[in-house]
N, C-alpha and C positions, 0 to 999 in steps of 0.2 A: 504494500500500500504506500501511496505517496504521502510524505510528511506535509505538514502545513506550510513550511517554508518552501518546499519544492512546488507545491500547488501555486503559491504566490509567485514564484519565479516564472512558471509557465504562463500564468495570467498576465504578468508584466510583459512577457515576450509577445503574447498575442496583441496586447494593447499597443506595444511599441510598433508592431507591424501595421496596425490600423493607422497609427500616426504617420508612418512612412507613406502609406497609400494616400491619405488625405493631404499629405505635404507635397506630393508630386505636382499638382497644378499650381500650388502656391510657389514652389521653387522655380517652375518654368516662368510664371508671371513675374517673379522677382528678377529673374535673369534678364528679361526684356526691359522692364522698367528701369532697373538700376544701370543699364547701359547708358541711358540718357543722363543719369546722375553722374556717371563717370566722365561724361563730356563736361559737366559743370566742374567736377574736380580737376580736370585737366586745365580748364580755363582759370582755375584758382592757383595753378602752378604745382599741383600735387603729382607725385610720381605714381606709376601703376601700383606699386606695393603700398604706398601711403593711402591711396584710394581704397585698395582692398582692405587694409587694416581698419580704416575709418568705418567702412560699411560693416565689417565683421564685428566690430566692437560696439557700434552705435545702433544698428538695426532700426533706423528711422529715416523715412524719406524726406518729409518736410523739414525735420530738424537738421538733417545732413545738408540739404540744399541751402538752408539758411546759413549754416556754418560755412559752407564753401563760398557763398556769396560774400560773407563778412571777411573771410580770409583773403579773397580777391580784392576787397576794399581796404585791406591792412587794418582791420579792427583789432581791438585789444582783447585780452583773455576774459575780462569781466563781461564785455558785450557778448562774446561767444557763449559764456556760461548762462547769462540771463536769457538770451534768445533760445538756447537749447532747452532750458527749463520751461519756457513759455510754449514753444512749439511742441514739446513732448508732454505737456501737462496732462493731456487726456489719458496717458498711460498710467498715471497715478490712480485715476478713477477706475480704469480697467483692472488694475492690480487689486484694488479694494473689492471689486465685484468678484473677481476670480478667486480670491482668497476664501470666499464663502462656499466655493465648490469643493474644497479639499475636506477630507475627513479629519477628525481631530487628531488621529494618530500620525498624520503626515509630518515627517521631520522637517526642521527648519531649512536644511540645505536643499531639499526638494522645492520648497516654496521659493527659496532664493533664486535658484536657477530657472525655474519656470517664470518668475517675475522678471528676470533679466531679459528673457527672450519674448516678452509680450510685444506683439505688433497687432495692427488692426485685424489682419487675416487670421493669425494664430489665435488671437483672443476669440474671434468669431467661431471657429471650429471647436475650440475648447469649451466655451460657454454653452454651446448648443448640445453637447453630449448629456445624456440623461444620467442621473445619479452623481455620485462623487467622482471627482476628476482624478484619474490616475496620472501622476506626473510623467510616466513613461510614454503616454500618448503624445504629450507636447514634445518630449525628447525625440520621438520618431519624426514628427513634423519638422522640427528644427533641423534635423539631420540633413534635410534637403533644402529647406527654406533659407537657412543662414548662408550656406555656401553659394546658393544661387544668387542671393543679393550681393555677396562680396565679390564673386567672380564676374558678375555682370558689371559692377563698377570698375573692376580691374580691366576688363575688355574695353569698356567705354573710354578709359584714360588712354589705352594703347591706340584705339581707333582715332581718338582726338589728336594724337601725335602723328598719325600716319596719313589721315585723310586731308584733303584740301580744306582751306578755311571756310569756304562757302558751304560745303557739305557738313562740316562740324557745326556751323551756325544753324543749319536746317535741322540737324538732329537735336540741338539744344531745345528747340521748340517742343519736342515730344514730351519733355518733362512738364511743361505747362499744361499739356493735354491731360496728364495724370492729375494735376491739381484741379482742373475743371471737372474731371470725373469724380473728385472728392466733394466739391462744393455744390455741384448742380443738383444731385438727387435730394439732399436735405433742403436746398433752396426751393425746389419745386413743391415740397410737402409743406413748408412753413414760409409764409410771406414775410415774417419778421426776419428770418435768416436771409432771405433774398434781398431785403432792404439793407441789412447790415453788410452784405457782400458788396452791394453797389456803393454804399457809403464808404466802405473801406477802400475801394478802388479810387473814389474821388478824393478822399483825404490823403491817400498815398501820393496821388498825382500832385495835389496842392503842396504837400510837404516836400516833394522832390524839387519843385521849381520856385517855391516861395523864399524870399530873402530872409524871412524870420527864422527859417530852419537852415539857413546856409552854413552856419558854423557847427551843425550837428551831424554826426556820422549817420550813414544809412542804417546801421545796426541800432543805434539809439532811437532813431525815428520809428523803426519797427516796434521797439519795446513800448515807446510812448503811445503810439496809435493803438497797439493791441490792448494795452491796459485801459486806455481811454474809451475805446469803442465797446469793449466787453463790459466795463463798469457801467457805462450809461445804459447799455442794453439790459443789464441785470436789474437796474433800478426802474427803468421804464416798463419793461416786460419781463418780470421774473418768472421762472419756471416753477409752477406750483407742484406740490407733492402728488396730487391726483393726476396731473398731466404726465409726470415721470412714470407712474405706475401704468398708465395707459400705453 
């Protein structure tokens, strides 16, 4: 007869394989999207290895792109830190939500590593599973998702160094398409979000060309506008508890 520990090992193996299966489309998608991110890294002066390492350790599209933009603008470390915290702030909420999916017996180190590899897609497939979350499921998905994101960035930097400037500029536009795919669905569902997106575009344009902000770096402008717009929106149109449950 199989011991309890042996049964658990077999169960972990099965769950790990399920994670690998569900991580295949995520990894392929990451490989394609992060290629454009590699173009941005190349424009910021990063080497292929630096781009690979940044994506492997950060695992964040918007946060990485913001950092690459600030690096290209010679921003300081404080600006990089603040922009990264703001751009990736949603992962804190995802971590809190996902922590409720673990059983009470789940060790801290499992919680730590799963929390480190939270992305929008990995969170979605993990939170959708029924019952308690086995960390080996996330490990299986990460096994393909993380290398796909990192190698895509690596290849993007190499392509940016080899391809003509016009083609590199054209490929850089692909990343903006990814951002549009992120903001359009929620904007179509909620008119308030749509208005905020339009307002953010207008204020960003004004801040870029206004003499009032002439002495402020682009990173600081992003931080100021993000905090200002989100704070005003929270005051004017707060999200009620009933709305969140729905």
